[in-house]
C-alpha positions in Angstrom: -69.5 114.1 -39.7 -69.4 117.3 -42.1 -65.8 118.8 -42.8 -66.7 121.8 -41.0 -67.4 119.8 -37.6 -63.8 118.0 -38.3 -62.3 121.4 -38.3 -63.9 122.6 -35.5 -63.1 119.7 -33.5 -59.4 120.0 -34.6 -59.2 123.7 -33.4 -60.9 122.6 -30.0 -58.2 119.8 -29.7 -55.6 122.3 -30.4 -56.9 124.8 -27.9 -57.0 122.2 -25.4 -53.3 121.3 -25.8 -52.3 124.8 -25.9 -54.1 125.5 -22.6 -52.5 122.2 -20.9 -49.1 123.5 -22.3 -49.5 126.9 -20.8 -50.8 125.4 -17.6 -47.8 123.1 -17.3 -45.4 126.0 -17.9 -46.8 128.2 -15.3 -46.4 125.1 -12.9 -42.9 125.0 -14.1 -42.2 128.5 -13.5 -43.7 128.5 -9.9 -41.3 125.5 -9.0 -38.4 127.3 -10.3 -39.4 130.4 -7.9 -39.2 128.2 -5.2 -36.0 126.4 -5.6 -32.6 127.6 -4.4 -30.1 128.8 -6.9 -26.2 129.2 -6.1 -23.5 130.1 -8.3 -19.7 130.3 -8.0 -18.1 133.3 -10.2 -14.5 133.3 -10.7 -12.7 136.4 -12.7 -9.1 136.2 -13.2 -7.2 138.9 -14.8 -3.9 139.8 -13.0 -1.9 137.1 -14.7 1.9 137.5 -14.5 2.2 136.5 -18.0 -0.4 137.7 -20.2 -2.6 139.6 -18.0 -6.1 140.3 -19.5 -8.5 143.2 -19.5 -12.0 142.0 -18.6 -12.2 138.8 -16.6 -12.8 140.9 -13.3 -15.4 143.4 -15.1 -16.8 140.0 -16.6 -17.3 138.3 -13.4 -18.5 141.6 -11.4 -21.3 142.0 -14.4 -22.0 138.4 -14.3 -22.6 138.5 -10.4 -24.9 141.5 -10.6 -27.1 139.8 -13.2 -27.1 136.5 -11.4 -28.1 138.2 -8.0 -30.7 140.2 -9.6 -32.2 136.7 -10.5 -32.2 135.3 -7.2 -28.7 133.4 -7.0 -26.6 133.3 -4.0 -23.3 134.3 -5.4 -19.7 133.3 -4.1 -17.3 135.5 -5.9 -13.4 135.2 -6.3 -11.2 137.4 -8.1 -7.8 137.2 -9.4 -7.5 133.8 -7.7 -4.4 131.7 -7.0 -4.8 128.0 -7.4 -5.4 127.3 -3.8 -8.3 129.9 -3.5 -10.0 128.5 -6.5 -9.8 125.1 -5.2 -11.2 126.2 -1.9 -13.9 127.9 -3.6 -14.7 125.0 -5.7 -14.9 122.8 -2.5 -17.1 125.2 -0.7 -19.5 125.7 -3.6 -19.8 121.7 -4.0 -20.4 121.7 -0.4 -23.0 124.2 -0.2 -24.7 122.9 -3.4 -25.0 119.6 -2.0 -26.7 121.0 1.3 -29.2 123.3 -0.8 -29.9 121.7 -3.9 -31.5 123.3 -6.6 -29.6 125.0 -9.5 -25.7 125.2 -9.4 -24.0 127.8 -11.8 -20.2 128.1 -12.3 -18.8 130.8 -14.2 -15.2 131.4 -14.9 -13.7 134.3 -17.1 -9.7 134.3 -17.4 -7.2 132.2 -19.4 -7.9 128.5 -20.0 -6.4 125.8 -21.9 -6.5 122.3 -23.2 -3.8 119.5 -22.8 -4.8 116.2 -24.3 -8.1 116.7 -24.6 -8.6 118.0 -20.8 -9.7 121.6 -20.2 -8.1 123.6 -17.5 -8.6 126.8 -15.8 -5.5 129.0 -15.1 -5.1 130.8 -11.8 -3.0 134.1 -11.5 -0.2 132.5 -9.6 0.2 129.7 -12.2 4.1 129.0 -13.0 3.9 126.9 -16.2 6.7 126.1 -18.3 5.4 123.1 -19.9 2.5 120.8 -20.7 3.4 118.4 -17.9 3.2 121.4 -15.3 -0.6 122.3 -16.4 -2.3 119.7 -14.2 -0.1 120.5 -11.2 -0.5 124.7 -11.7 -4.0 124.8 -13.2 -7.6 123.5 -12.1 -8.9 121.0 -14.2 -12.6 121.6 -15.5 -13.5 118.2 -14.8 -12.9 119.1 -10.8 -15.8 121.4 -11.2 -18.0 119.1 -12.8 -17.4 116.2 -10.6 -18.3 118.6 -7.6 -21.4 119.5 -9.3 -22.4 116.2 -10.3 -22.0 114.7 -6.6 -24.2 117.5 -5.1 -27.2 115.4 -6.8 -29.1 118.8 -7.3 -31.5 119.4 -10.0 -29.7 121.1 -12.9 -26.1 122.7 -13.2 -24.5 125.2 -15.6 -21.0 126.0 -16.4 -20.3 128.8 -18.4 -16.8 129.2 -19.5 -15.4 132.4 -21.0 -12.1 131.1 -21.1 -11.0 130.4 -24.8 -8.7 133.1 -25.3 -4.8 132.5 -26.7 -2.9 130.0 -24.8 -0.1 132.4 -22.9 2.1 129.6 -22.7 1.8 128.4 -26.2 5.3 128.8 -26.8 6.6 126.3 -24.4 4.1 123.5 -25.6 4.6 121.1 -27.9 1.0 120.8 -29.3 -0.6 123.6 -31.1 -4.2 123.1 -29.8 -5.9 126.3 -29.3 -9.0 127.2 -27.2 -10.8 124.5 -25.1 -11.8 121.1 -25.8 -15.5 120.0 -26.2 -16.7 118.0 -23.3 -19.9 115.7 -22.7 -22.0 117.3 -20.3 -23.0 115.1 -17.5 -26.4 114.4 -17.0 -28.4 117.6 -16.0 -25.8 119.9 -17.2 -25.2 122.3 -19.6 -21.7 123.5 -20.4 -21.3 126.8 -22.4 -18.5 128.1 -24.2 -17.6 131.5 -25.2 -16.6 129.9 -28.8 -16.5 126.5 -30.5 -14.1 124.0 -29.5 -10.5 124.6 -30.7 -11.3 128.3 -31.2 -10.4 131.3 -29.8 -12.6 133.9 -28.2 -11.9 137.8 -28.2 -11.3 139.4 -24.5 -13.1 142.5 -25.9 -11.9 146.0 -26.3 -14.5 147.8 -23.8 -15.3 147.1 -20.2 -16.3 143.6 -20.7 -15.4 140.6 -23.1 -17.7 140.1 -25.8 -19.3 137.1 -25.1 -20.1 137.8 -21.5 -21.5 141.3 -22.4 -23.8 139.8 -24.7 -24.7 136.9 -22.4 -25.6 139.6 -19.4 -27.8 141.4 -21.8 -29.8 138.3 -23.1 -30.2 137.1 -19.4 -32.2 140.2 -18.9 -35.1 139.0 -20.8 -37.7 137.3 -18.7 -39.4 134.1 -19.5 -36.8 132.8 -21.8 -35.7 128.9 -21.6 -32.0 128.8 -21.3 -31.4 127.2 -24.3 -32.8 130.2 -25.9 -30.7 132.5 -24.0 -27.7 131.0 -25.3 -28.9 130.7 -28.8 -29.5 134.6 -28.7 -25.9 135.0 -27.6 -24.4 132.8 -30.2 -26.7 134.9 -33.1 -25.4 138.2 -31.7 -21.8 137.1 -31.1 -21.3 135.5 -34.4 -22.9 138.4 -36.5 -20.7 140.9 -34.5 -17.7 138.9 -35.2 -18.8 138.0 -38.8 -18.5 134.2 -38.1 -15.1 134.4 -36.4 -16.5 133.5 -32.9 -19.5 131.3 -32.6 -20.5 130.4 -29.0 -21.0 126.6 -28.4 -22.9 124.6 -25.8 -23.1 121.0 -24.9 -26.4 120.0 -23.0 -27.7 117.1 -21.3 -30.6 119.1 -19.5 -33.7 117.1 -18.9 -35.6 119.8 -17.3 -36.7 123.4 -17.7 -34.8 126.4 -16.4 -35.5 130.2 -16.8 -32.6 132.7 -15.6 -35.0 135.6 -15.6 -38.2 134.6 -14.5 -41.3 136.6 -15.5 -43.5 138.7 -12.9 -45.4 136.5 -10.6 -48.9 135.9 -11.4 -48.3 136.7 -15.3 -46.3 133.5 -16.6 -44.9 134.0 -20.1 -45.7 131.2 -22.6 -42.9 128.8 -22.8 -40.6 129.9 -26.0 -39.8 127.3 -28.3 -36.5 126.0 -28.5 -37.0 124.9 -32.0 -37.7 128.4 -32.8 -36.3 129.5 -36.0 -33.3 132.0 -35.9 -34.2 135.5 -37.4 -32.9 136.2 -40.9 -29.6 137.3 -41.3 -30.7 140.9 -42.0 -32.4 141.2 -38.4 -29.1 140.4 -37.0 -26.6 143.2 -35.8 -23.7 143.6 -38.0 -20.0 144.1 -36.7 -20.2 147.8 -37.1 -23.6 148.1 -35.3 -23.4 149.8 -31.9 -23.7 147.3 -28.9 -27.3 146.5 -27.8 -26.6 148.1 -24.3 -26.6 151.7 -25.9 -29.7 153.5 -25.6 -31.9 153.3 -28.7 -32.8 156.7 -29.9 -36.4 155.6 -29.4 -35.9 154.9 -25.9 -35.0 158.4 -24.9 -38.6 160.5 -25.1 -38.9 164.2 -25.6 -38.6 165.8 -22.0 -41.7 167.7 -20.8 -41.2 171.0 -19.3 -41.2 169.6 -15.8 -38.0 168.0 -16.9 -39.4 164.5 -16.2 -40.5 161.9 -18.9 -43.8 159.7 -18.8 -42.6 156.0 -19.3 -44.1 154.1 -22.4 -46.0 151.1 -21.3 -43.5 148.8 -23.0 -40.4 150.8 -21.4 -38.9 151.2 -17.8 -37.9 154.5 -16.2 -34.5 155.4 -14.7 -33.9 158.5 -12.7 -30.3 159.4 -12.3 -29.3 161.8 -9.7 -25.6 162.9 -8.6 -23.6 163.9 -5.6 -21.8 166.7 -7.8 -23.1 168.8 -10.5 -21.4 168.8 -14.0 -21.3 164.6 -14.0 -21.5 163.5 -17.7 -23.8 160.6 -17.9 -23.6 157.8 -20.7 -25.7 154.7 -21.0 -24.0 152.4 -23.3 -22.0 154.3 -25.8 -24.6 157.3 -25.9 -24.2 160.5 -24.0 -27.7 161.4 -22.4 -26.5 164.8 -20.4 -25.1 166.1 -17.4 -26.5 165.6 -14.0 -27.1 168.3 -11.5 -27.2 168.0 -7.6 -30.9 168.0 -6.9 -32.1 167.9 -10.4 -32.8 164.2 -11.6 -32.0 163.3 -14.9 -34.8 160.9 -16.2 -34.9 158.6 -19.2 -37.0 155.8 -20.6 -35.2 152.5 -21.5 -35.9 149.1 -22.9 -36.1 146.4 -20.3 -32.9 144.5 -19.6 -29.4 145.5 -18.1 -27.7 148.7 -19.3 -24.4 150.0 -18.3 -24.4 153.5 -16.8 -21.1 155.4 -16.8 -20.6 158.6 -15.0 -17.6 161.1 -15.7 -16.1 164.0 -14.3 -12.7 165.7 -14.5 -10.7 165.1 -11.6 -13.0 162.4 -10.3 -12.8 158.4 -10.8 -15.2 157.1 -13.3 -18.6 155.5 -11.8 -19.9 152.6 -13.7 -22.8 150.4 -12.7 -25.0 147.9 -14.8 -28.7 148.6 -13.8 -31.5 146.3 -14.2 -34.7 148.1 -15.9 -38.1 146.3 -15.9 -40.8 147.1 -18.0 -43.4 149.6 -16.4 -41.2 150.0 -13.4 -39.1 153.0 -12.2 -35.3 152.6 -10.9 -33.5 155.4 -8.9 -29.9 155.6 -8.8 -27.7 157.8 -7.0 -24.1 158.4 -8.8 -21.7 159.0 -5.8 -18.8 160.1 -8.1 -15.4 160.4 -6.0 -12.4 162.6 -6.7 -9.5 161.1 -7.9 -7.3 162.2 -4.9 -8.3 162.8 -1.4 -7.6 166.3 0.1 -4.4 166.6 1.6 -3.8 165.3 5.2 -5.2 167.5 7.8 -4.4 167.9 11.4 -6.8 167.3 14.2 -7.0 169.2 17.4 -4.6 166.6 18.9 -2.1 167.3 16.2 -2.5 163.9 14.5 -2.8 163.5 10.7 -5.8 162.5 9.5 -6.8 161.7 5.8 -10.2 162.4 4.2 -12.1 159.7 2.5 -14.4 161.3 0.4 -18.3 160.1 0.2 -19.2 157.4 -2.1 -19.7 154.0 -2.5 -17.3 150.8 -2.4 -17.4 147.0 -2.3 -18.1 146.0 1.2 -17.8 142.0 2.4 -17.0 139.1 0.1 -18.7 136.1 -0.7 -16.5 133.5 1.4 -16.8 133.3 4.8 -20.4 133.5 6.1 -19.7 136.6 8.3 -18.5 138.5 5.4 -21.3 137.9 2.9 -22.7 139.2 0.6 -20.4 141.4 -1.4 -22.3 144.6 -2.4 -22.0 147.9 -2.9 -22.3 150.4 0.1 -22.5 154.4 0.4 -20.6 155.9 3.1 -20.5 159.8 3.8 -17.2 161.5 3.9 -15.2 161.2 7.0 -11.6 161.9 8.2 -9.6 158.9 9.8 -6.3 158.9 11.7 -3.4 157.9 9.0 -1.7 155.9 11.6 -3.0 153.7 14.7 -2.9 155.5 17.9 1.0 155.4 19.5 1.9 155.0 23.1 3.2 158.7 22.9 -0.2 160.0 22.0 -2.3 157.6 24.5 0.5 159.0 27.1 -0.7 162.3 26.5 -4.3 161.3 27.2 -3.1 159.5 30.6 -1.2 162.7 31.7 -3.8 165.0 31.1 -6.2 163.2 33.4 -8.2 161.0 30.7 -8.7 158.1 33.1 -10.4 160.4 35.8 -12.6 162.5 33.4 -15.9 160.9 33.4 -17.3 163.0 30.5 -14.9 161.1 28.1 -16.3 157.8 29.0 -19.5 156.2 27.9 -21.8 155.0 30.6 -20.7 151.4 30.2 -17.1 152.2 29.9 -17.0 154.3 33.2 -18.7 151.4 35.0 -16.0 149.1 33.3 -13.2 151.4 34.7 -14.5 151.3 38.1 -14.6 147.4 38.2 -10.8 147.3 37.5 -10.1 149.0 40.6 -9.7 152.5 38.8 -7.5 151.4 35.9 -5.2 154.2 35.1 -3.0 152.8 32.0 -3.3 150.1 29.3 -2.5 146.5 31.0 0.9 146.4 29.0 2.1 149.7 29.8 5.0 148.5 32.2 6.3 146.1 29.7 8.9 147.9 27.3 8.4 145.1 24.6 5.0 147.0 24.0 5.4 150.5 25.2 7.8 152.3 23.0 6.7 155.8 21.9 6.1 154.9 18.3 4.7 151.7 18.5 0.7 151.5 18.3 -0.9 151.1 21.8 -2.2 147.9 22.8 -3.4 146.2 25.9 -6.4 148.7 25.7 -10.0 147.5 26.1 -12.6 148.8 23.5 -14.0 151.2 26.5 -10.5 152.9 26.8 -10.2 153.1 22.9 -13.9 154.8 22.9 -12.6 157.2 26.0 -9.3 158.3 23.9 -11.4 159.0 21.1 -14.2 161.0 22.6 -11.1 162.8 24.7 -9.6 164.4 21.7 -13.0 165.2 20.0 -13.3 162.2 17.7 -14.9 158.8 17.9 -13.9 155.0 16.7 -14.6 154.5 13.1 -17.9 152.4 12.0 -17.0 149.1 10.5 -18.0 150.4 7.2 -15.9 153.4 7.4 -12.9 151.2 8.5 -13.4 148.7 5.5 -13.8 151.5 3.1 -10.7 153.3 4.4 -8.9 149.9 4.0 -10.1 148.8 0.6 -10.9 152.0 -1.5 -13.8 152.2 -3.8 -12.6 149.3 -6.1 -13.0 146.7 -3.2 -9.4 145.5 -3.7 -8.7 142.4 -1.5 -5.7 143.8 0.5 -5.1 147.8 1.5 -2.5 147.6 -1.3 -4.1 145.6 -4.0 -5.2 141.8 -4.5 -1.8 139.9 -4.4 -0.5 138.3 -1.4 2.8 140.3 -1.2 5.2 139.7 1.8 6.9 142.9 3.3 3.8 145.0 2.6 2.3 144.4 6.5 3.9 143.5 9.8 2.5 139.5 10.0 3.4 136.4 11.5 5.7 135.9 8.4 7.7 139.0 9.5 8.8 137.0 12.4 9.0 140.1 14.5 6.8 138.5 17.4 5.6 142.2 18.3 4.2 145.4 17.2 6.7 148.0 15.2 6.5 151.5 15.1 3.6 153.0 13.0 4.2 153.5 9.4 6.9 151.0 9.1 5.3 149.5 6.0 4.8 152.2 3.7 4.2 150.2 0.5 1.3 148.4 2.4 -0.8 151.8 2.3 -4.6 151.9 1.6 -5.5 153.6 -1.7 -6.2 156.7 0.4 -2.8 156.7 2.0 -3.8 155.1 5.3 -1.1 153.2 6.9 -1.0 149.7 8.6 -4.4 148.8 8.1 -3.3 145.3 7.8 -1.2 143.7 10.5 0.8 145.3 13.3 -2.1 146.1 15.7 -5.7 144.7 14.9 -8.0 147.7 15.6 -10.9 148.2 17.5 -14.3 149.9 15.7 -17.4 151.2 17.1 -19.7 148.5 16.2 -21.1 145.7 18.0 -20.6 142.5 16.3 -23.3 140.4 14.7 -22.5 137.4 12.3 -25.7 138.3 9.9 -25.0 142.0 10.0 -23.5 142.3 6.4 -26.8 140.6 5.0 -29.2 142.8 6.8 -27.1 146.2 7.1 -28.4 149.3 5.3 -27.1 150.4 1.8 -25.9 154.0 3.2 -24.0 154.3 6.2 -24.5 151.5 8.1 -24.4 152.2 11.9 -24.0 148.6 13.1 -26.2 146.5 15.4 -27.7 148.3 18.4 -26.2 146.0 20.9 -24.3 142.8 21.5 -22.1 140.9 23.5 -18.6 141.4 21.3 -17.3 144.3 19.5 -15.7 144.0 16.1 -12.3 143.9 15.4 -10.6 144.6 12.0 -7.2 144.4 10.3 -5.4 141.7 11.7 -2.0 141.6 13.9 1.4 140.6 13.7 0.4 137.5 15.0 -1.8 136.7 11.7 -0.6 134.9 8.7 -0.5 137.4 5.9 -3.3 135.4 3.7 -5.5 136.3 6.9 -5.2 140.1 6.8 -7.6 140.5 3.9 -9.4 143.8 4.4 -13.0 142.2 4.4 -12.4 139.8 7.3 -14.4 140.3 10.3 -13.3 139.3 13.8 -14.7 140.0 17.2 -14.0 140.0 20.8 -15.3 140.9 24.0 -15.2 144.8 24.7 -13.2 144.1 28.1 -10.3 142.3 26.2 -7.0 144.1 26.9 -4.5 141.9 24.9 -1.4 142.4 23.2 -2.8 142.1 19.7 -5.4 145.0 19.5 -5.1 148.5 19.3 -7.1 151.3 17.6 -7.4 154.6 15.5 -9.9 157.3 15.5 -12.2 158.8 12.9 -14.4 161.9 12.6 -17.2 163.2 10.4 -16.3 165.4 7.6 -17.5 168.9 7.3 -20.4 169.1 5.1 
C-alpha cells in the first residue's frame, strides 16, 4: 500500500471518529433537553453579626440564570436555620421524585470547624466553635439529601468562603472552607481554593457569582469548562488572590445552557488549554457584562439598529421620559416614552440598570441570544408614592405606583414560582374597613340597594332571609367602631366596595401593596419580628383597632396587611394560577368555587403571615377572621 493510501485511510478513519463523536454528543444533548432540572438557591445577607452586601443579589441573579436554562428553582432569602433545613428537606424530596439534575447554590457566610463546612443562617447565635453544629447547617446535610435522591447528576455551588464573622471567639484560625470529596455523580464548586477567602464584591454581585452567571450564558459548553472559564476570569481579576476550585466525580456530561435544538454545538474539550495570560482580563479591565464598544452599532436615521449576525438585539422602553440606561458600566442613553432604545449585544446575560432622579433604581439581568431580539419595558417607580388621598366615602387611600414587583415565592406549591409581575397604578385603603364605616353602608340602605350587588351576591343575600348586617354585629367583642369589620361574606365585602365607588383589590394588587417592589417577606421586611402585627403571639384572641401596629406597615405605608383580619380579594382561587397568570395585571381565574383570602389574621402564627401566602375560602364564609379593604383604579 502506498504512503498516500495510508494517509487517506487515516484521514477517513479520523473523519468517521469525528462523525461518531458528533452524533454521540447530539444524542447526549437531546437527553439533557428531556431531563428535569431542579435547584435550591439560598442567599443570606442580613446577618446580625457582619451583614453582607451581595448574597441576596447573587441568589437572584443565579435564580434568573437557572430559570432561563430550564431549572425549577426553590428560592430562600435571608433564611433562618429552620427555614434552611426545611428548604433542604423539600428540595431532597422533590429531587428524589423527579430525578434528573439537582443544583444547590448558597451565597452568604460559611465556615469550617474540624474539617467540616457549615453554612450560616441569618439567625445564628454563635459564641464558640462548639455551637456551630447547633446553630449552622452542615454542608454534609445537603450532600446527603442529594445523594439519597439517586438522581443522575448533582451540582453544589458554594459562594461562602468569606471571612469568618465569629473568628474572634474561635480557637482555631482556619479560614474559608475545607475541601470535601464529592460523592459519586457530584460536582462541588467553591468560590475560592480551600482555606482561602473570597471577595464579597463592591458592585451588585460578588465577583465569583457575577462571573459564573456570565459564563453560564454561553450555550453548548460542558459544565467543567464553564467553571474553568470562571476560574480564569476571577483569578485574572484578583491577580491570583482568589482562585475558584472544584471537586468533581461526575461520570456523565452536562451543559448548563443548551444550544438551539436542531443545531448541536460540537462537544467542547475539557482538556482544552487555557488561553494565554495576555488574553485574560486584567484587574483593571472593565467587567465583561459591560457593553463592548463594537456591540453598539451606529443608529440609522429611523432610530433602530440592524442586528449583526453574531449579535442579539435588545429593545428598551420606559414608562417615563428622562430615564438613564446603563448596560454593565456603560451608559447607552436616555429612554423616552414611546421611543424604544435599541442596542446590539453579544450573546449572554447583561445587567441593565435604569435611573431617574426621585425614582427607585431599576435593575434586571437580561438574557440575549444570537440573532434574536428581546424587548424589555422599564417600569421605573417613584421613591415615594403621592401622599394619601381621601375617597368619596372619606377613607384615606394610598397610591401604589405602576411597576413591577416580586410576586409569589418558591415555597408552597400554590405560591410558585417567584417572578416579576407588572401592575398598573391603583389606590388602596390605608386601613381595613372598620365597623364604623360598614355601619354607614347599613344606615344608607346598602343591603337593600340591588345596584350595589353583583347578580350572585344579590342571589346569596336573598338566600340568607334578607341579611341586613354582618353575622357578628350583635357581639361587642367584634363590633367596636374602630375594629375591622368581620363576619362578612365575600359578597358583602364586594357590595360595600361597589357602594362607595370602589372595588376589591385583585390578588396581585394586594400582594404588591403588602410586599413593595422589592418583594420583602413581610410588609415590614424579611425578619420574623414580634410586635409588628396582631398575631397569635399577641394573645389578644380577637381583632384590635386598625392601625394599632404602625411599625408593621408595608413599604407604601399601608397598615395591617399582616394579621388582625385576613382580607377578601377580588380573585377566584386556583392552586395553579401563579404558574399560568399573565405578567401584566393578572385578573385572576374566570371562575371557581373559592375566593382568595390574603394576609392572615389574629389567629395565625407570625411565621404564617408572610405576604406571599395564599389562602382560600367559600365566598359565603362569614367567620370572625376575615375582613377586607377596598381599592380603586388610579387616574391615568
